[in-house]
Backbone as a ProteinNet text record, in pm:
[ID]
protein_1_A
[PRIMARY]
XXXXXXXXXXXXXXXXXXXXXXXXXXXXXXXXXXXXXXXXXXXXXXXXXXXXXXXXXXXXXXXXXXXXXXXXXXXXXXXXXXXXXXXXXXXXXXXXXXXXXXXXXXXXXXXXXXXXXXXXXXXXXXXXXXXXXXXXXXXXXXXXXXXXXXXXXXXXXXXXXXXXXXXXXXXXXX
[TERTIARY]
84.9	0	89.2	50.8	122.8	99.1	207	197.7	115	31	-51.4	35.3	144.3	230.2	300.2	339.2	399.3	296.8	171.1	65.7	48.4	60.9	57.3	174.3	290.8	408.4	385.7	329.1	299.1	197.5	96.5	-2.7	63.7	155	223.1	307.4	374.3	451.8	360	244.3	149.1	96.6	82.3	39.4	144.8	272.4	379.9	373.5	352.9	343.1	224.8	114.6	-2.4	30.2	130.7	164.7	289.1	365.7	494	510.7	628.7	660	738.1	712.9	783.1	763.7	863.5	860.3	872.3	779	775.3	813.6	918.1	959.4	940.3	867.9	849.8	943.3	999.9	1095.9	1055	1059.9	1043.7	1137.4	1155.3	1233.4	1157	1186.5	1119.5	1102	1001.2	974.7	884.1	849.6	760.5	624.4	583.3	455	454.8	571.3	581.3	539.1	527.8	484	345.7	260.8	126.2	131.7	225	242.2	282	372.3	418	305.2	226.8	114.2	10.3	-12.1	-102.7	-51.9	78.3	139.1	129	150.5	136.5	-8.4	-102.5	-243.9	-283.7	-217.8	-245.4	-186.8	-81.8	-24.9	126.2	196.5	343.3	381.8	500.2	544.6	619.6	703.3	786.1	788.7	820.9	828.2	948.2	1018.7	1137.4	1123.5	1143.4	1144.7	1288	1342.8	1476.5	1458.1	1509.6	1497.6	1632.8	1632.8	1756.5	1833.8	1760.2	1824.6	1869.9	1998.3	2044.5	1965.8	1921.2	1839.6	1921.7	1865.2	1920	1800.2	1826.2	1714.5	1663.8	1534.3	1479.7	1453.3	1559.6	1546.1	1558.3	1543.7	1545.2	1680.3	1788.2	1920.7	1937.5	1905.2	1917.8	1819.9	1700.2	1601.3	1651.5	1699.5	1750.7	1871.7	1961.4	2078.8	2037.1	1943	1897	1830.2	1741.8	1672.4	1768.8	1866	1964.4	2047.6	2085.5	2160.5	2077.1	1949.2	1861.6	1848.5	1835	1825.9	1955.1	2069.7	2198	2208.4	2152.6	2154.9	2073	1971.7	1888.6	1954.7	2050.3	2106.2	2017	2075.2	1998.3	1905.2	1774.8	1676.1	1668.7	1586.9	1567.8	1505.5	1402.6	1333.9	1310.6	1325.2	1291.7	1184.2	1067	958.1	932.9	917.1	885.3	792	725.3	635	709.8	642.1	701.4	752.2	680.6	719	659.6	711.8	657.9	529.5	438.5	311.9	327.6	440.6	457.4	540.8	662.1	750.3	741.5	690.7	675	805.6	918.8	1046.1	1073.8	1015.9	1032	1178.9	1259.3	1401.9	1450.2	1374.5	1423.2	1452.2	1363	1386.2	1515.6	1536.7	1659.6	1783	1773.6	1888.7	1916.2	1811.7	1833.8	1910.2	1866.5	1937.1	2081.4	2104.4	2240.3	2324.8	2269.7	2342.9	2374.9	2286.1	2305.8	2373.3	2398.5	2460.1	2378.7	2246.5	2156.9	2066.5	2012.4	1929.8	1796.7	1739.9	1607.9	1519.3	1401.4	1303.3	1183.3	1146.7	1041.3	904.7	802.2	661.8	621.9	649.9	618.4	470.7	405.8	263.4	233.9	328.5	305.9	439.9	439.1	557	512.6	593.8	566	695.8	688.5	805.7	811.3	924.1	941.8	1058.3	1076.8	1177.1	1316.7	1361	1498.2	1508.5	1405.9	1414.5	1279.2	1269.8	1148.9	1112.6	985.9	936	865.9	907.8	856.6	781.6	663.4	590.5	584.4	637.7	639.8	564.6	504.5	422.9	510.5	480.5	544.2	435.8	475.5	376.7	284.6	331.1	250	221	228.2	202	272.9	334.2	410	527.4	618.5	740.8	755.5	799.9	823.3	973	1021.8	1163.8	1178.7	1274.3	1308.3	1439.9	1442.2	1563.5	1603.6	1732.7	1785.5	1868.3	1852.4	1932.6	1842.8	1896.8	1823.4	1794.2	1683.1	1646.9	1555.6	1556	1460	1350.3	1225	1112.4	1030.4	999.5	909.4	770.9	669.5	533.4	438.9	347.2	244.8	105.9	8.9	-130.1	-168.3	-77.8	-104.1	-134.1	-93.7	-114.6	-263.2	-339.3	-479.8	-497.7	-617.9	-650.9	-583.4	-520.3	-463.5	-574.1	-542	-638.2	-662.3	-772.3	-804.7	-741.9	-720.3	-673.7	-787.3	-751.8	-854	-866.6	-978.9	-997.9	-893.4	-870.9	-770.5	-631.6	-605.2	-475.8	-452.5	-556.8	-546.3	-517	-580.6	-555.4	-411.9	-367.5	-229.5	-129.1	-157.2	-66.4	-57.2	-167.6	-167.9	-82	-74.6	3.3	147.3	176.3	307.8	417	532.9	649.3	713	736.8	802.6	951.4	1034.1	1178.7	1222.9	1306.8	1356.1	1507.6	1557.8	1700.5	1746.2	1873	1938.2	2051.4	2067.8	2178.2	2301.2	2293.5	2407.7	2512.9
-117.8	0	123.7	221	348	420.6	460.5	533.4	659.7	689.6	810.4	934.6	941.9	1059.9	1067.6	954.1	955	995.9	960	1001.6	1153.7	1214.7	1361	1422.1	1361.5	1411.7	1401.7	1290.7	1275	1379.5	1404.7	1507	1643.5	1679.2	1807.8	1812	1702.7	1695.7	1710.3	1647.5	1657	1799.4	1872.2	2012.3	2096.5	2068.5	2138.1	2100.8	1972.2	1925.4	1989.9	2012.4	2077.2	2217.6	2283.3	2421.6	2434.4	2326	2332.7	2208	2194.6	2073	1972.9	1974	1884.7	1738.4	1659.4	1515.2	1445	1356.9	1290.4	1144.2	1104.9	965.4	919.9	809.6	754.1	635.1	621.9	515.5	445.6	313.8	237	118.2	51.5	-71.3	-180	-301.9	-414.9	-528.5	-609.6	-727.2	-689.6	-788	-767.1	-713.3	-738.4	-685.2	-532.4	-472.7	-326.5	-261.1	-339.2	-285.9	-222.7	-277.4	-221.5	-77.8	-50.1	85.8	179.5	133.5	215	237.2	135.2	149.7	248.5	245.8	343.1	485	505.8	637.7	679.8	586.5	617	652.2	581.9	609	748.1	795.3	930.5	1036.3	1001.8	1098.8	1103.4	1020.6	1017.2	970.9	1011	979.4	847.8	817.9	697.6	634.3	505	433.1	340.2	335.7	251.6	166.1	37.1	-57	-104.1	-80	-128.3	-265.8	-367.5	-505.6	-554.8	-675.4	-741	-660.4	-591.1	-514.6	-615.2	-612.8	-707.4	-688.4	-798.2	-787.8	-728.9	-627.1	-564	-528.7	-478.8	-424.1	-304.2	-296.5	-185.8	-67.4	-12.1	108	229.4	348.6	469.3	492.8	452.8	473.8	389.3	260.2	173.8	213.1	249.1	293.1	416.3	515.4	638.1	609.4	521	486.6	426.6	334	268.3	368.9	451.4	549.2	654	696.8	794.1	735.1	607.9	543.7	538.1	510	505.8	644.3	747.5	883.9	921	885.3	915.5	847.8	731	659.8	735	809.6	891	1024.1	1065.2	1201.3	1282.1	1356.1	1425.3	1527.6	1514.4	1605.2	1738.5	1828.4	1958	1940.4	1857	1834.2	1685.8	1643.5	1508.4	1525	1472.6	1483.1	1347.1	1345.4	1220.4	1251.7	1148.8	1165.9	1214.4	1291.5	1347.6	1237.9	1127.1	1017.7	889	779.8	649.8	625.2	554.4	525.6	416.8	344.3	235.1	277.3	328.4	361.2	505.6	593.5	735.7	804.5	758.8	816.4	953.4	982.3	1112.7	1147.9	1049.1	1073.5	1042.7	967.8	923.6	1041.9	1139.8	1256.3	1328.3	1355.5	1424.6	1342	1211.6	1125	1113.1	1116.8	1120.6	1247.8	1361.7	1487.5	1481.8	1422.7	1407.7	1321.5	1209.6	1121	1188.1	1274	1340.8	1477.1	1519.4	1648.5	1764.6	1755.6	1864.1	1894.5	2016.8	2052.3	1976.7	1966.6	1907.4	2011.4	2031.3	2123.3	2039.2	2048.9	1964.2	2030.4	1948.6	1985.3	2092.4	2064.3	2156	2141	2254.4	2249	2309	2384	2445.5	2468.2	2453	2479	2569.4	2671.1	2759.8	2778.8	2761.8	2785.9	2935.3	2996.9	3140.8	3161.1	3284.6	3313.9	3263.7	3284.2	3250.1	3126.2	3041.4	2920.9	2866.8	2829.2	2765.2	2829.1	2863.2	2917	2802.7	2782.3	2674.6	2737.3	2685.7	2727.2	2606.6	2623.8	2512.6	2550.7	2450.4	2470	2474.8	2569	2579.2	2560.1	2545.4	2523.2	2643.1	2762.5	2882.2	2958.1	2890.5	2956.7	2886.9	2966.8	2909.7	3000	2944	3013.7	3000.1	3104.8	3101.2	3108.1	3013	3005.7	3005.6	3080.9	3075	3000.3	2898.6	2819.5	2818.8	2799.7	2793.1	2667.5	2571.3	2450.5	2327.9	2212.6	2088.6	2075.1	2009.6	1991.6	1870.9	1816.7	1714.1	1785.6	1757.1	1816.4	1704.8	1717.5	1621.4	1684.8	1601.3	1651	1573.4	1646.2	1582.5	1618.8	1602.3	1622.4	1769	1861.2	2003.9	2036.5	1948.1	1967.1	1961	1881.2	1859.4	1722.9	1691.5	1558.4	1529.7	1412.2	1372.4	1343.8	1364.5	1335.9	1186	1151.4	1011.5	967.4	839.5	786	797.5	834.7	839.5	701.8	677.8	550.8	532.8	637.7	630.1	613.3	684.1	671.2	529.3	466.2	328.9	232.4	254.5	169.1	187.3	312.9	339.4	279.1	292.1	239.5	88	22.3	-124	-170.4	-88.5	-123.1	-72.7	15.6	80.5	-19.4	4.4	-76	-15	-98.1	-54.3	-84.7	16.9	-2.3	-74.6	-174.9	-251.3	-241.6	-204.2	-189.6	-279.5	-310.3	-376.1	-286	-271.5	-189.6	-273.1	-402.5	-490.3	-473.2
0	0	0	-80.4	-82.8	49.3	113.9	240.4	221.4	317.3	311.6	294.9	369.8	360.8	225.2	169	35.8	-69.6	-47.2	-139.8	-136.5	-19.3	-10.7	-87.7	-76	-149.1	-299.6	-343.3	-486.5	-530.1	-450.2	-484.1	-502.4	-413	-426	-553.2	-584.6	-709.3	-830.8	-825.6	-936.8	-953.5	-844.3	-854.5	-925.4	-899.6	-972.2	-1119.8	-1147.2	-1286.1	-1358.8	-1287.5	-1348	-1398.3	-1337.6	-1371.8	-1458.6	-1471.3	-1541.6	-1627.8	-1684.7	-1760.5	-1675.5	-1546.1	-1453.7	-1494.3	-1466.8	-1492.7	-1358	-1328.7	-1198.3	-1213.6	-1141.2	-1133.8	-990.1	-971.2	-837.5	-821.9	-702.5	-673.8	-545.4	-546.3	-424	-431.4	-320.6	-323.4	-252.1	-292.4	-230.1	-327.9	-302.6	-384.6	-501.5	-580.1	-692.9	-652.7	-528.9	-480.7	-479	-475.2	-470.1	-601.3	-706.6	-836	-823.7	-738.2	-721.1	-669.3	-581.2	-529.2	-643.7	-727.1	-839.4	-940.5	-967.5	-1061.1	-1006.3	-876.5	-814.2	-840.5	-824.4	-845.9	-992	-1083.2	-1225.8	-1259.2	-1200	-1225.9	-1176.2	-1071.4	-1021.8	-1113.9	-1191.2	-1284.7	-1291.4	-1215.1	-1225.7	-1365.8	-1412.3	-1548.4	-1558.6	-1461.9	-1464.3	-1326.3	-1325	-1197.8	-1199.7	-1087.9	-1074.8	-949.8	-966.9	-855.4	-836.8	-719.9	-687	-622.1	-691.4	-644.4	-594.8	-547.7	-505.1	-401.8	-317.7	-211.6	-105.6	-68.8	33.4	162.4	220.3	340.8	454.8	513.7	633.3	719.2	834.5	910.3	833	814.1	736.5	827.2	879.7	959.7	868.4	923.7	842.6	774.8	838.7	779.5	654.2	661.3	543.9	433.9	472.3	373.4	299.6	371.7	309.8	221.5	265	183.9	50.4	53	-69.5	-162.4	-108.3	-191.8	-247.4	-168.6	-217	-330.8	-319	-428.9	-556.4	-542.4	-659.6	-722.1	-639.9	-691.1	-762.7	-706.5	-770.7	-906.8	-919.5	-1047.2	-1152	-1107.2	-1197.2	-1230.4	-1153.8	-1151.4	-1059.5	-971	-867.4	-931.8	-905.8	-965.1	-891.5	-943.9	-878.2	-740.2	-732.8	-606.4	-584.3	-461.5	-419.3	-312.6	-338.8	-243.1	-181.1	-52.3	16.5	132.6	179	291.6	414.1	494.6	616.9	709.1	713.4	801.8	747.7	794	754.9	833.3	771.6	838.9	944.5	940.5	1036.5	1157.8	1136.3	1248.1	1291.7	1207.2	1239.8	1280	1228.9	1271.3	1209.6	1093.9	1027.5	1003.3	965.6	944.3	802.8	724.9	593.6	502.4	496.6	410.6	443.5	573.3	613.7	580.2	598.5	570.6	419.9	337.7	192.4	157.5	211.2	187.4	233.2	348.9	400.4	307.1	261.3	170.3	37.2	-9.4	-138.4	-124.8	-1.1	29.1	-27.5	-6.3	-44.8	75.6	82	197.5	199.8	317.2	336.8	405.3	349.8	407.5	449.2	575.7	630.9	629.7	628.7	642.2	539.8	414.7	305.6	269.9	247.7	211.6	75.1	20	-110.8	-179.9	-312.6	-395.5	-510	-536.3	-648.9	-726.6	-856.1	-941.6	-968.7	-938.4	-959.6	-1055.9	-1101.7	-1203.3	-1168.7	-1046.8	-1011.6	-922.9	-922.2	-841.1	-801.4	-677.4	-626.1	-492.4	-476.5	-350.1	-276.3	-153	-68.8	48.3	77.3	196.4	289.3	409.4	505	631.4	692	810.7	934.9	1021.9	1153	1259.2	1383.2	1489.5	1508.7	1472.8	1493.3	1363.9	1251.2	1123.7	1010.1	924.6	814.3	779.6	702.7	662.7	512	445.4	301.2	276.6	198.1	164.2	12.5	-38.4	-180.5	-192.6	-279.4	-297	-444.3	-466.6	-603.2	-623.6	-535.1	-539.2	-531	-561.6	-539.5	-391.1	-358.7	-218	-202.8	-82	-42.6	34.8	1.6	71.8	134.2	262.3	324.3	331.1	309.2	291	381.8	442.4	525.5	477.6	564.3	525.9	510.3	536.8	517.4	371.5	280.9	137.5	103.1	174.4	141.6	77.2	42.3	-9.5	-143.2	-155.1	-284.5	-386.2	-512.2	-618.4	-629.9	-687.4	-712	-844.1	-857.1	-984.4	-1085.4	-1207.2	-1311.7	-1375.4	-1440.9	-1511.3	-1620.4	-1700.2	-1806.5	-1746.6	-1636.2	-1569.3	-1519.7	-1469.1	-1420.1	-1534.8	-1648.1	-1765.7	-1814.4	-1825.2	-1868	-1770.5	-1640.2	-1537.9	-1546.3	-1575.6	-1586.5	-1703.6	-1806.7	-1926.9	-1922.1	-1828.8	-1823.3	-1786.9	-1843.5	-1807.4	-1683.1	-1586	-1462.5	-1477.2	-1463.1	-1468.9	-1342.1	-1358.8	-1242.6	-1238.3	-1121.3	-1100.2	-986.1	-990.6	-878.4	-832.8	-704.3	-652.4	-620.7	-648.4	-620.8	-724.4
[MASK]
++++++++++++++++++++++++++++++++++++++++++++++++++++++++++++++++++++++++++++++++++++++++++++++++++++++++++++++++++++++++++++++++++++++++++++++++++++++++++++++++++++++++++++++

């Protein structure tokens, strides 16, 4: 199942795509069952999907998860923005996004609720305990996203058909 927080991140990415020519690639790792998560993301509107297979078994803590995802991102070439859920729905550690940024040596901005493309970069609006903060960035960054974004869009019928037919790229990090 696609994590609720990751679905919010995908929704925010799709909103950027609605306004620009952004290209969205979703990445996950795991077994062949993970293809369903990727197809769900494609049906919502993502452009490409990558499944990292043959990951050597380790404890799936936030450090190992972030290392694997950062290696996959590096294989793609580091994009302008990496969006991920604020926290995992199971462990709630809220550390994977920051650790991906650390592994890639790029900043991480937490609890983002809005993204706007501006002339000289990207304007980020993030939630604080007593309001919000607006940041303008000109560099690649990892953004963590929570439910402040609002409800994610539903998969369309045509999107579901396209996703069912789409080829899922499969990688091994070994």
